[in-house]
Phi, psi and omega in degrees: 000140182296140178290135186236130177238125179249121185235122174275129185242142173257136184291140174240146181275139181292140178293147176097349175245154175294142184293133178289163178293161181302326181296336180275335186299137180229143179256142179231158172237154183237134171245138179236130179238132174275105184268005177063195176089161181255160175107144176287208185201164168221255185277155169241150181218141180248140171263105186300328183294332184240346184077009177280146180240132181257122187244118179286137183227043173074306181237358180203169179238126177266141179249122190239141171283114187301323185289331188238346185078009181286136177282122183259335183179183184209140176250110185276175170057055175237071187299129180065033185295137178253316184200179183229132172254136188239119177246085187300317182300320179280344181078022185232148172240161185218139178242146175262110183258097182294337184291327181230012178058034175246152167254124175274120176262127184224162179278126184293330182283313186261343186069009179289139179288132179267311177192168174254133182249115181281131177246106189298330182293333179071187179070028185300134182215269185286155179206143176206161175259119175272093186294316181302322182262359179053057179223145167272128184246127176252142170243119193248132174278058186273167180233145007278351177230151174291155183223159171243133180239135178250133181237137174289120185290344179276314186260337186082008180282142172283124186242358179189148176219135178235139175272141183245168183272357187225142177277001180233059174290145182242247184286158176225150178213146182249149180258356182075007179242019178094014181233144170240131180258130183237127173283129174254108187293320184290318183264355181054053177227165164248129171258146179254124181250131175277123185283351177272321183258344186056044175237149174283131181250348180199157174223122186246123175291146187247011180309136015272009177291141172231130177069054181296139180233279182292151183211150173209155179237135177251113182295320185298321182256354184056047181238146175252135176251125178244122179276127185223160176292125177074316182224107175270162186226160175243133187237136172289118186287350177273325187247340185081006181280136173284119186253348180199154174231154185228128176277128179216198183265206186245170179056046176279132182225010177192180180203141178245147182223124175253100189292326183285329178260359176056046181240131173258135178246118181245110183277125181254095183296327181295324182260348182069043177209175179234128173274122180253128189234135177260135174275105180282323176203172183308329184242012180232131186221140182232128172289123183251347179192152166237111191257122180290135179235263178202142183303130179097342182289108190234359174240158188204155171217150183237130177275116182290345180272307182272342183069013175281145172252142185235139173226169175212141176202125173289149172252130184247148173279185181299144176291147180293147178289142179295148179295149180301129178082359181287144179291154178294154179297148180293148178291152179154195185274353182298154181281350185081187181300138178244146177284171180290152176286122180255343175201154181232096192274113169268120192244131181240125174255125180234153172267000000 
């Protein structure tokens, strides 16, 4: 049985913002489950209809019961997997496998693989289900330009491709009015994609945001939330104007939005916590809690039914010492030698 730690947390106000009134402060509790298994991680995704959470693990995807942390199943052979898109109505799920530029299409009930979908542009990374337009949307770190790919969730056919201005597109969100908004991490912009023509129609600068990753769209206020390191922003989806900024932590790589409770969840991997923000009005936002999670946990998903937020992060032991006489590791972006995984923390934030 997975090891379970229950920690009651008191909300702390994020530094750099004026303290909210006592009425705004909210308390959260965190549950941590060691789900075992090998492999690092990137995105997590929740299927609201069942409460299952799909956790990427580098070469496979673990399926977890959100309420209990119980391991329900596993989807193998997903090399370099980044995330999972879930189309409940079609009964299909999709994974972005950066290692072989394939999308694994699988049956949501049985988890059986249906087919592999080759994406010629490569660089597979972000994935989401565009429910209004009934499309699975991929954002690809492809070369020489980044791309967006649209897949029919019923057949698995590629039905659209858009070229982007940045080779590092991250999150995408749809407004249900024929537009998809894409965060460009390298250029710190949002591009607007027309779902009929699969062409970019606008590019909006996001200053003071730098390196936008996670994104969400709120239909009620017509606002886009972009998660960024240190300063996240709120954008008017009609004009592209930045209307509010939010101070948070570092190493943000996703963003969660609970539309019924009007709460934004910004995971700060650098600090090992989540900044929780309340939408007071379309252009006014208050930090209501800073919730401790685990160092490195930088992606998140929110279940709109249970209102639980989920993260995942492996815990590693010390890295092995280099062999005597071995040359030093080459310079670059690599993390260098990593220690063994000693725990695999599935993290649940509840109110």
